[in-house]
Each structure stands twice: as C-alpha cells, then as structure tokens.
N, C-alpha and C positions, 0 to 999 in steps of 0.2 A: 212628341215627347215633352212633357212639362218636367222641369228639373226640380226636385225636391230632395230634402235629406242630405245635403252635402254642405260644403263650405262655398261661400260665394263673396267675390271680391269686385265690386262694381256699383252701379247706381240702382237704387230701388225706387220705384215711383208707385205710389198708391199700394204698397205692399207687394208688388210684382218687380221681378228683374227685369230692367230695361237698358237697352244700349249696349256699349261694350264691356266687356269684363271677362273674368275667369271663374270657373266653378269645378270644384273637386268632389267628384262622386265617391260615395262610401268604399268602393272598390279600389281607390287610388287614381283611378282614370281622371284626367283633367280636360276640361273643355275650355278653350280660349276663343272668344269671338263674340259675334253679336247675338243679343237675345231680345226677344219681343213678346211681352206678355207672359213671362216666365218660361219661354220655350227657346230652344236653338233657333235662330231665324236669321239669315244672311250667311255671310262668310265667316267660318269658323273651323277649329280642328280639334279632334280628340287625341290626347297624348297618352299612351298607354304606359303602364308601370314597366313593361319589358322593353321599352325603347320605341315601339311602332308608333305610327302616327296616321290619322285619317283626316285629311283636308277635305272639306265639302262646302257646297252652298246648300244651306239649310232652308226649308220652308215649313214653318209651323211644327218644328221637332222632327222632321223627316228629311234625310238627306236627298236632294234632288240630283246632284252629280258630285262625285268625289273620287278621290284616289288615295289608296292605301300604300304607306311605305313602311317596309319592315325595318327593325332597328339597325341592320346593316346597310341600308341604303337602297335596297332592292325595291323598285316600284312594282306592285302587282299590275298585271295586264288582264283586263277581261276577255280579249280575244288574242289568239296567237301567243299564248303563254307557252313558253318553251323551256322555262327553269325546272330542272328535275323531272323532265318529261319521259324518262325511260331510255333515251339514247345519251344524254349528257348528264351524268348524276354529280357533277362537281358542285360544291357549295358556291355561292356567290362570291365569297372572298377569294376563292381559287379561281374563279373566272376573272376577277378583277386583278389578282396579284400573281396568278400562276400556281402551279402544284408544288408542294413541298418535294424535297429530294427523297429518292427511294428509301425506303425504311422508316420514314417518319410520317405518322398518320395523322391526318387532320379529323378528329372524331365529332367536331360540331362546327357550326358556322362561326363560332366565336374562336378566336385564336388569342391567347391560350383558352381552353374550354373551362367552364365553371367547375370549381372544386365542389364535389357532391360529398354531402355528410356521410359518414361511414354507415353501411347498411342500407343507404337510400338510393333511389333511382332519380334521374333528371328525366321529367315527363313532359317537357316542353313549355310548361307554364310555371313549373315550380319543382320541388323536390317532393317525393313520395316515399313514406316511411312504410314498409309492409307490415311491420310489427304492430303500428297503431292504426293503419289504413288511412292515413291523414296526408293531404297534399297541402304544403305551404308554398308561398311565392318565393322569389329569390332573396327577399329581405326577411324571410322566415315567419311570415304572416299567414295565418290560417286561410285557405281558400276553400276546401271541401272534405268530405269524407268520401273515399272511393267505394263505389259498390263492387260486387263480385266481377262483373264484366270488366270494369276499369282496372281492377287489381290484376286480373289475368293478363289483360293487354300490356300494362306496364312491365310486369315481371317478364313477358316473353319478348317485348320489343324495344325497351328503352335502356339507356346505358345506366350501368350501376357503379357506385363507388368501388374503387379497387379494395379488394379485401386484404391484399398483401402487396408489398413493394415488389416491383419486378426489376431486373437488372441482372448484373453478373453475380453468379453465385459460385464460389471456388468449391472444386471437388473435394470431397472429404479425404 
C-alpha cells in the first residue's frame, strides 16, 4: 500500500516518505510508524477514528503480522475467540467490571451509550438517518449513502434514538 492523498508529518527523501512519521488518511485513520519508499514498512500502527487500533509489522505496505485492539481494550484473537460466541453474550466491559444491577440495562459496550440524534439509528460505525439514507461518523462527518439492503438491516437490527422519554407517568 503506497500512501497518497493525506497529511504526512515526517521526513521526505527524494519526494518519497521515508523513516518514522505519521500519516492521516482522508478517512481520519492515522498511521504512526516506519515508512519506506512511500509505503508502510516496519513497525507501525493504524489508529481508527472510533478508537480501535491495529499494530503490525508491515512489509512493503502489507501487514506481515499484527493485532487489532478494539476501543474498549478487547484484543481480537484469530483462534479460540470466545467473545460473544453464543454462550456468553456479555459486553467486554461487563466481563471486566461485572454486570449492572437487575433492571438496569447496558445497551452498548460503551457506558454510558452514545446519544443518538432524534430519528436516527446507531449502526456501529456512525449514525444513520432513515429519511436521508445517509450514514455519518460519530463526529457527524459523511461516511456513505445506505443502499436498500443496508437500510433494511439497520432498521431491523440497530438501536434507535428514543422517540419519547420513558419513566414514571402519573395516572390521569
């Protein structure tokens, strides 16, 4: 992978990025590490806007070995992955800190969960507005237009902003 089209902070040799530096891709993902001949090469990590990170040893732009860590600290395992495997459906924060008392739900792996804009859905990488069919990231920057299949999946499976306040309502 040759890096082009973003912001670079490091050394430039003969018009190519060389040595140690950081590079921000147009998507907001940042690479920090070693570069050679304009490509990720050596030790480096990708820092994703949602908080996840991928640390790897790169060879000419391709990761030779690496490890992904989610924003909450959970490390992905290639083998013997037991997180959310059907038997134990707890969030990683619940595994680390325990379950909440009865009657208090933990709706996401974030505590407290993100505030979803009115009429929108939290689709995992951002918010989805079903009226405009646009997905924006959590900083409200455009990500993509949803096609019919994604629209239906989000409406069917994702958490929606509360339409009304819940709580004690006195009897009339």
